[in-house]
Backbone as numpy.savetxt, mean C-alpha at the origin, in Angstrom:
# Nx Ny Nz CAx CAy CAz Cx Cy Cz
2.26 -4.33 7.65 2.21 -5.72 8.10 3.58 -6.12 8.70
3.47 -6.59 9.89 4.76 -7.02 10.50 4.72 -8.48 10.85
5.39 -9.37 10.10 5.25 -10.76 10.27 6.09 -11.18 11.50
6.90 -10.30 11.95 7.87 -10.68 13.11 7.14 -10.51 14.41
5.95 -9.85 14.48 5.26 -9.61 15.66 4.02 -10.60 15.82
3.81 -11.08 16.96 2.49 -11.85 17.18 1.35 -10.80 17.15
0.20 -11.37 17.02 -1.06 -10.40 16.96 -1.16 -9.77 18.29
-0.82 -10.37 19.45 -0.99 -9.82 20.79 0.01 -8.65 20.93
1.14 -8.68 20.13 2.15 -7.62 20.25 2.02 -6.64 19.11
0.87 -6.59 18.50 0.56 -5.58 17.44 0.82 -5.98 16.11
1.16 -7.25 15.82 1.32 -7.85 14.45 0.03 -7.80 13.74
0.08 -7.73 12.40 -1.22 -7.74 11.59 -1.07 -8.89 10.63
-2.30 -9.59 10.45 -2.38 -10.60 9.34 -2.47 -9.75 8.02
-2.40 -10.49 6.85 -2.49 -9.91 5.59 -3.93 -9.28 5.44
-4.94 -10.05 6.02 -6.31 -9.52 5.89 -6.55 -8.28 6.74
-5.87 -8.23 8.00 -5.90 -6.99 8.77 -5.32 -5.82 8.03
-4.17 -6.06 7.43 -3.38 -5.11 6.72 -4.25 -4.52 5.59
-4.77 -5.48 4.86 -5.67 -4.97 3.64 -6.86 -4.13 4.09
-7.45 -4.50 5.20 -8.51 -3.72 5.78 -8.07 -2.32 6.09
-6.91 -2.12 6.75 -6.35 -0.88 7.06 -6.03 -0.10 5.81
-5.37 -0.69 4.85 -5.03 0.00 3.60 -6.28 0.41 2.84
-7.32 -0.33 2.89 -8.62 0.01 2.24 -9.18 1.24 2.88
-9.23 1.32 4.21 -9.69 2.51 4.95 -8.92 3.69 4.50
-7.57 3.48 4.52 -6.60 4.62 4.23 -6.88 5.14 2.73
-6.94 4.15 1.78 -7.19 4.56 0.41 -8.52 5.31 0.19
-9.57 4.77 0.99 -10.90 5.42 0.80 -10.80 6.88 1.43
-9.97 7.11 2.48 -9.88 8.46 2.93 -9.14 9.32 2.02
-8.06 8.82 1.42 -7.35 9.55 0.35 -8.38 10.00 -0.83
-9.09 9.03 -1.22 -10.07 9.28 -2.24 -11.14 10.33 -1.85
-11.52 10.41 -0.58 -12.49 11.24 -0.22 -11.99 12.77 -0.20
-10.71 12.86 0.20 -10.14 14.31 0.26 -9.68 14.80 -0.95
-9.44 13.95 -2.03 -8.88 14.39 -3.34 -9.99 15.14 -3.97
-9.54 16.20 -4.75 -10.49 16.88 -5.62 -10.98 16.02 -6.74
-12.21 16.12 -7.22 -12.67 15.29 -8.39 -11.68 15.35 -9.43
-11.31 14.17 -9.89 -10.25 13.96 -10.98 -8.87 14.09 -10.50
-8.75 14.17 -9.22 -7.34 14.41 -8.61 -6.48 13.20 -8.73
-5.24 13.24 -8.52 -4.34 12.07 -8.64 -3.59 12.01 -7.27
-3.21 10.76 -7.13 -2.40 10.47 -5.88 -1.18 9.67 -6.21
-0.06 10.03 -5.63 1.15 9.20 -5.85 1.43 8.48 -4.57
1.69 7.15 -4.67 1.91 6.40 -3.39 3.42 5.77 -3.49
4.16 6.03 -2.47 5.40 5.43 -2.31 5.28 4.37 -1.37
5.69 3.15 -1.66 5.41 1.98 -0.86 6.66 1.19 -0.74
7.09 0.84 0.47 8.35 0.12 0.66 8.10 -1.28 1.17
7.89 -2.18 0.19 7.71 -3.60 0.52 7.91 -4.32 -0.89
8.51 -5.47 -0.71 8.71 -6.24 -1.91 7.96 -7.56 -1.95
7.13 -7.76 -0.98 6.37 -9.06 -0.95 5.14 -8.89 -1.89
5.13 -9.77 -2.81 4.00 -9.68 -3.94 2.62 -9.73 -3.30
2.39 -10.54 -2.20 1.02 -10.55 -1.51 0.73 -9.21 -0.95
1.70 -8.51 -0.46 1.43 -7.17 0.19 1.09 -6.17 -0.89
1.83 -6.30 -2.03 1.55 -5.39 -3.18 0.12 -5.63 -3.69
-0.22 -6.91 -3.73 -1.72 -7.28 -4.06 -2.66 -6.61 -3.20
-2.44 -6.66 -1.94 -3.25 -5.96 -0.89 -3.36 -4.42 -1.19
-2.29 -3.84 -1.55 -2.28 -2.40 -1.79 -3.07 -2.14 -3.15
-2.95 -2.99 -4.09 -3.68 -2.87 -5.37 -5.07 -3.05 -5.09
-5.49 -3.99 -4.45 -6.94 -4.28 -4.12 -7.51 -3.18 -3.26
-6.84 -2.66 -2.27 -7.30 -1.59 -1.44 -7.60 -0.32 -2.32
-6.60 -0.08 -3.16 -6.74 1.15 -3.97 -7.93 1.05 -5.06
-8.01 -0.19 -5.51 -9.18 -0.46 -6.40 -10.45 -0.33 -5.73
-10.59 -0.85 -4.51 -11.75 -0.79 -3.70 -12.20 0.63 -3.32
-11.20 1.52 -3.35 -11.42 2.92 -2.95 -11.84 3.69 -4.36
-11.76 2.99 -5.54 -12.11 3.66 -6.71 -10.94 4.17 -7.53
-9.69 3.90 -7.11 -8.52 4.40 -7.82 -8.17 3.46 -9.03
-7.66 4.02 -10.01 -7.10 3.25 -11.12 -5.57 3.42 -11.15
-4.90 2.35 -11.50 -3.48 2.33 -11.59 -3.10 2.86 -13.01
-2.18 3.83 -13.14 -1.75 4.21 -14.44 -0.25 3.85 -14.58
0.49 3.69 -13.59 1.92 3.28 -13.65 2.41 2.86 -12.29
3.33 1.89 -12.42 4.07 1.49 -11.21 5.53 1.25 -11.68
6.44 1.54 -10.80 7.85 1.28 -11.04 8.51 0.84 -9.64
9.60 0.27 -9.85 10.38 -0.29 -8.67 11.78 0.21 -8.76
12.43 0.25 -7.69 13.87 0.64 -7.68 14.67 -0.63 -7.57
15.86 -0.70 -8.13 16.79 -1.76 -8.05 17.35 -1.87 -6.70
16.99 -2.91 -6.02 17.44 -3.09 -4.57 18.98 -3.25 -4.43
19.55 -3.58 -5.56 21.10 -3.87 -5.49 21.76 -2.59 -5.70
21.10 -1.49 -6.19 21.74 -0.27 -6.36 22.03 0.39 -4.99
23.26 0.82 -4.88 23.64 1.49 -3.55 23.13 2.85 -3.61
22.88 3.34 -2.34 22.42 4.66 -2.24 23.56 5.56 -2.54
23.12 6.82 -2.91 24.00 7.87 -3.20 24.23 8.75 -1.92
25.41 9.05 -1.63 25.74 9.75 -0.36 26.45 11.05 -0.78
């Protein structure tokens, strides 16, 4: 989802984004072996976008077993 772009310039609404995420999650579910697991790394701190990800994964039949976040104040290691 890119809030900085207009729809005409390729920006997506939250509903558009959730639809795309749902299609993606359903494809991941389709190609996984039965009983398989998926790990998703997601770079966004907006709670509404996280809700879209959760709803999309649930719609695809996934269950959440764990979620964690990184401390954004932690400097990177070089």
